[in-house]
N, C-alpha and C positions, 0 to 999 in steps of 0.2 A: 504494499499498500504506500502511495506517494505522500501521504499526509500524517503528521505526528502530532501529539499533543503540544499545545503552545505555538502552533502556527497560525498566522493570520491568513484567512481564506476569504473568497468571494463566491456567493451562491450563483451558479449559472443557469439552473433550472429549477422549475417548480414554483410554488405559490410565494416564496421568499426571494425570487430572482433580483439580484443587484445587491442584496444586503452583505455586508462584510462582519465578520466577528472572529473571535479566536477560538480555537479548537479546544474543548474542556476535556473530551474523553474521545478515544478512539477504539473500536471494535473491530480488530482484524479478521477475526473469524468470519463475521458478517459483512466485511468491507463497509462499515458505516462509521460516522464520526457524528459528536455532539457540538455543535457550535452555539456559543454563548449568544443569546438573543434571538436566535433563529429557530423556525420550526415549532412555535410554542403550540401547547395543547391545554385544554382547561380540564381539570379534574374536580369534580364536585365530592367534597368531603363531608359526612354526615357528622353531627356533634357527637363528641366523644364522651363528654360528662354531662349530666344532668343540668340545665341551665345554661349550658354554652350554646353557641350558634353553630350551624354548619358553615363551610366556607368554599370558595371557589378558588382553587391553586392553579397557577400557570407554571407548567414543566417544560423544560426544551426536549424534544424528542429527537432521536437519531436520523440522519439522513444518508444517502447512499455517497460514497465516498466519489463516484463519478459525477456527482451534481455540484461538486465544489472544485474550485482552483485556488492554488496558492497566489496570494496578493502580493503584487511587487513591493519591495522595500524601499 
């Protein structure tokens, strides 16, 4: 895989095309990477304790390594 953790990348395909960010995690077995601030998904969380409220969390999801390229330094 040509991308490693800590690299600055540009998304070249998909709904976040054109966005830049830093690679937070790389998953070589699946050929995927997690980029900070890109490909966010909303996860609804139930209340854990009585009296507390549920919440909606945003989490970065992996994208295929072929959809990103290294940004020029």
